[in-house]
C-alpha positions in Angstrom: -9.9 -10.1 75.6 -11.0 -6.3 74.5 -10.4 -3.4 76.2 -13.5 -1.4 77.9 -13.2 1.5 75.1 -13.0 -1.8 72.3 -16.3 -3.2 73.8 -18.1 -0.1 73.9 -17.3 0.9 70.1 -18.5 -2.9 69.5 -21.9 -2.1 71.3 -22.0 1.4 69.6 -21.9 -0.1 66.0 -24.5 -3.0 66.9 -27.1 -0.5 68.2 -26.5 1.9 64.7 -28.7 0.7 62.1 -28.0 -1.3 59.3 -28.6 0.1 55.7 -28.4 -2.1 52.7 -26.3 -0.8 50.0 -27.7 0.4 47.1 -28.6 -2.4 43.8 -26.0 -1.7 41.3 -26.9 -3.2 37.7 -24.0 -5.0 36.1 -23.6 -5.3 32.6 -26.6 -2.7 31.9 -26.8 0.5 30.0 -30.4 1.5 30.7 -31.3 4.6 32.7 -31.6 4.2 36.4 -34.7 2.6 37.6 -37.5 4.2 39.0 -37.5 3.7 42.5 -41.4 2.8 42.7 -40.0 0.3 40.2 -37.6 -1.2 42.3 -39.4 -1.3 45.3 -41.7 -3.9 43.7 -38.8 -5.9 42.5 -37.6 -6.0 46.1 -41.4 -7.1 47.3 -41.4 -9.6 44.5 -37.8 -11.2 45.3 -38.9 -11.7 49.0 -41.9 -14.0 47.8 -41.9 -17.7 48.6 -42.4 -20.0 45.2 -45.9 -20.4 46.5 -46.6 -16.9 46.6 -45.1 -16.4 43.2 -46.7 -18.4 41.5 -49.8 -16.9 43.0 -48.9 -13.7 41.7 -48.5 -14.6 38.4 -51.7 -16.6 38.0 -53.5 -13.1 39.2 -51.4 -10.7 36.8 -52.5 -12.9 34.0 -56.4 -12.6 34.8 -56.1 -9.1 35.9 -54.0 -8.2 32.7 -55.8 -11.0 30.1 -52.8 -12.5 29.4 -53.3 -16.3 27.9 -51.2 -19.0 29.0 -49.0 -20.0 25.9 -48.6 -23.5 24.3 -45.5 -24.5 23.1 -45.4 -25.1 19.1 -44.9 -28.9 18.3 -41.3 -29.4 16.5 -42.0 -30.9 13.5 -41.1 -30.6 9.8 -43.8 -29.7 6.8 -43.5 -32.5 4.0 -41.5 -31.2 1.3 -42.5 -31.3 -2.3 -46.4 -31.8 -1.3 -49.4 -30.2 -2.8 -51.1 -27.2 -0.8 -54.4 -28.9 0.3 -52.9 -31.8 1.3 -50.6 -30.1 3.2 -53.5 -28.0 4.8 -55.3 -31.1 5.7 -52.1 -32.9 7.2 -51.8 -29.5 9.6 -55.4 -29.8 10.6 -54.9 -33.8 11.3 -51.6 -32.9 13.5 -53.6 -30.3 15.2 -55.9 -33.0 16.5 -53.2 -35.5 17.4 -51.3 -33.3 19.4 -51.1 -33.4 23.3 -51.1 -31.1 25.7 -47.9 -30.3 26.8 -48.0 -28.0 29.9 -49.9 -29.4 32.9 -51.3 -28.3 36.3 -50.6 -30.8 39.0 -53.5 -30.6 41.5 -53.2 -33.0 44.7 -56.9 -34.3 45.5 -56.3 -36.1 48.6 -54.0 -38.1 50.4 -54.1 -41.5 52.9 -54.3 -40.3 56.1 -51.6 -42.7 57.1 -49.0 -41.5 54.3 -49.8 -37.8 55.6 -46.0 -36.8 56.7 -44.8 -38.7 53.2 -47.2 -36.4 51.2 -46.2 -33.3 53.5 -42.5 -34.0 53.4 -42.2 -34.1 49.5 -44.8 -31.0 49.3 -42.5 -29.1 51.1 -39.2 -30.8 49.0 -41.0 -29.6 45.7 -42.2 -26.3 46.5 -39.5 -24.9 48.9 -41.9 -24.5 51.5 -41.4 -24.4 55.4 -42.8 -27.6 56.8 -45.4 -25.7 58.2 -46.3 -24.2 55.3 -46.4 -27.6 53.4 -48.8 -29.2 56.6 -51.1 -26.1 55.4 -51.0 -26.9 51.9 -51.1 -31.0 52.1 -54.4 -30.3 54.7 -56.2 -27.8 51.9 -56.2 -30.2 49.4 -57.5 -30.2 46.6 -55.3 -27.7 45.8 -53.0 -27.0 42.7 -49.3 -28.1 43.5 -47.9 -26.5 40.2 -48.3 -24.7 37.2 -47.1 -24.8 33.8 -45.0 -27.6 34.4 -43.8 -29.9 31.2 -45.4 -33.4 30.8 -42.4 -35.4 31.7 -41.9 -33.8 34.8 -45.8 -33.6 36.0 -45.5 -37.3 34.9 -42.2 -37.6 37.4 -44.2 -35.4 40.3 -47.6 -37.2 40.0 -45.7 -41.1 40.0 -43.6 -39.8 43.0 -46.8 -38.1 45.1 -48.9 -41.4 44.3 -46.3 -43.6 45.3 -46.8 -42.1 48.7 -50.1 -42.8 48.7 -51.3 -39.2 47.1 -54.2 -38.7 44.4 -52.9 -36.3 41.9 -54.8 -35.1 39.2 -53.0 -33.4 36.1 -55.3 -30.6 34.3 
C-alpha cells in the first residue's frame, strides 16, 4: 500500500499537463524544420487513410499535378531500322493497357451489406461506423491509384460478397 504522501504525489503528477517530447530527426544533416511545417506534418500524420487519400487528390487538383503512369518495361529491338522502331513504338502505345486503377464501389446487395462493410473496414482501416457510412454513400471511390493485380483481387473479393465494383 502507498502512504498518504505518495498518493498525494501521484495525484499531483496526474494533474500536470502532458508535454510532448520534441521530435528528433535521426540520420539527418539538414537544418531545423520550420515550426509551421512541423505542425502540418503532425496534422497530416493524424489523418486516416481515407482522409489522406482525399488530401492527396485535392492537392493534385489544386496544384495541377498530373497522375504519373508507370512506364511499361520492354527492350527495344536490337539492329532495327529507325522507321521500323518508331512504327513499333506507336503500336506498343496502342497496345499498352491501363496499369493504375481507381476502385469504385457502385452498389451492393442488401443481404450482403454487413459483409461488404466488414471488407471495406479491413481494406481501408476504418472504424465500423466510418465503413458503414462509406458503404451507404455508394457509389464512391474505394481506393485510388491501385495496381491492376491488386485492383482485380479487391474487385473479386467484393463481388464475391455481393457488391458491384468497377475499375476506372
